[in-house]
C-alpha positions in Angstrom: -5.0 2.8 -22.2 -8.1 4.5 -21.4 -10.3 3.3 -18.4 -13.3 2.6 -20.8 -11.0 0.2 -22.9 -10.9 -2.6 -20.3 -12.9 -5.5 -21.1 -13.8 -8.8 -19.4 -10.4 -10.3 -20.3 -8.5 -7.2 -19.0 -10.5 -7.6 -15.7 -9.8 -11.1 -15.3 -6.0 -10.6 -16.0 -5.9 -8.0 -13.2 -7.8 -10.2 -11.0 -5.6 -13.2 -11.5 -2.4 -11.1 -11.2 -3.7 -9.6 -7.9 -4.2 -13.1 -6.6 -0.8 -14.4 -7.9 1.7 -12.1 -9.6 4.0 -15.0 -10.3 1.5 -16.9 -12.5 3.0 -18.3 -15.6 1.8 -16.7 -18.9 0.4 -20.3 -20.0 -1.5 -20.5 -16.7 -2.9 -17.1 -16.9 -4.1 -17.6 -20.5 -5.7 -20.8 -19.6 -7.4 -19.2 -16.5 -8.9 -16.5 -18.7 -9.6 -18.7 -21.7 -7.5 -17.0 -24.1 -4.2 -18.2 -25.9 -0.8 -17.0 -24.5 0.1 -14.4 -27.2 -2.9 -12.1 -27.0 -2.8 -12.6 -23.1 0.9 -11.3 -23.2 -0.1 -8.4 -25.4 -3.0 -7.6 -23.0 -0.6 -7.8 -19.9 1.9 -5.5 -21.7 -0.8 -2.9 -22.5 -2.0 -3.0 -18.8 1.4 -2.4 -17.6 2.1 0.4 -20.1 -1.3 1.9 -19.2 -0.3 2.2 -15.5 -2.9 -0.4 -14.4 -0.1 -2.6 -13.3 2.4 -0.5 -11.3 4.7 -3.4 -10.2 4.7 -6.9 -9.1 5.7 -7.8 -5.6 6.0 -10.6 -3.1 3.6 -10.2 0.1 5.6 -11.3 3.1 4.1 -12.6 6.2 4.7 -9.8 8.9 4.7 -12.2 11.9 7.2 -14.6 10.3 9.6 -11.5 9.9 9.0 -10.4 13.5 6.7 -7.5 12.6 3.6 -8.7 14.5 2.5 -5.4 15.9 0.5 -3.0 13.7 0.0 0.6 15.0 -2.2 3.2 13.5 -0.9 6.7 14.3 -3.1 9.8 13.9 -1.1 13.0 13.7 -2.3 16.5 14.1 -0.1 19.5 13.1 -0.4 23.3 13.7 2.1 23.8 10.9 0.3 23.9 7.5 2.9 25.0 5.1 5.0 23.5 2.4 8.3 23.6 4.3 6.8 21.4 7.3 5.1 19.3 4.8 8.4 18.5 3.1 10.1 17.6 6.3 7.3 15.4 7.4 7.2 13.6 4.0 11.0 13.1 4.0 10.8 11.7 7.8 8.0 9.4 6.7 9.9 8.2 3.7 13.1 7.5 5.8 11.2 5.2 8.2 10.8 1.6 6.7 8.4 0.8 9.6 6.0 3.3 8.3 4.3 1.2 5.6 1.3 3.6 4.8 0.9 7.2 5.2 -2.0 9.5 4.2 -3.0 13.2 4.4 -6.5 13.2 5.8 -9.5 15.5 5.9 -11.5 15.8 9.1 -10.1 15.7 12.7 -6.8 14.2 11.6 -4.2 15.8 9.5 -2.2 12.4 8.8 -2.8 8.8 9.4 0.1 6.3 9.4 0.2 2.6 9.5 3.3 1.3 11.3 4.6 -2.3 11.7 7.1 -3.1 14.4 7.9 -6.3 16.5 6.9 -4.7 19.9 6.1 -1.4 21.8 9.7 -0.6 22.1 9.9 -0.7 18.4 7.1 1.7 18.0 8.7 4.0 20.5 11.8 4.1 18.3 9.8 5.1 15.4 7.8 7.7 17.5 11.2 9.3 18.6 12.4 9.3 15.0 9.3 11.4 14.0 9.4 13.9 16.8 13.1 14.5 16.2 12.4 15.0 12.5 9.5 17.3 12.7 7.3 19.4 15.2 4.0 17.5 15.9 1.1 19.0 17.6 -0.8 15.8 18.7 0.0 12.3 18.2 -2.5 9.5 18.9 -1.6 5.9 18.6 -3.8 2.8 18.4 -2.5 -0.8 18.6 -4.4 -3.3 16.4 -5.6 -6.1 18.5 -6.7 -8.4 15.6 -6.5 -8.1 11.8 -9.8 -9.0 10.6 -9.2 -8.4 6.8 -6.1 -7.6 4.9 -6.0 -7.6 1.1 -4.0 -5.8 -1.5 -6.5 -6.7 -4.2 -8.5 -3.8 -5.4 -12.0 -4.1 -6.5 -12.6 -4.2 -10.3 -16.2 -3.3 -10.5 -15.6 0.3 -11.2 -13.6 0.1 -14.3 
């Protein structure tokens, strides 16, 4: 499915599914004012086209004892494929690392880590430094979550 082929119904489907991926087909069809069969076909096309990667349940981090969010900036002096492979593998092996980005600018990598407490972060930190050589690590603990969403804006499609 090409980007240009998304119409208002497709965008409404994506918006609704971002709000509640468990919505029934009949409720989704009613919400977008289309009958269930064409709604189902559109959902299938959106999935096949890669617009919908997967459907998940979002958990409450505090309820599962992961109330501390740490943003970790990493600098390396090892800019080679072997180091990057070890780093990527180390990041993939740590479930507390929920997001990882290769950056431009002052930082080489930025991680978002969720843990129960500072000791939990220290455990993750030790896992990382045991797996790969890091030049500089800077950690910032989030004091307050002011906005969190997994919903992507649909104004650019």
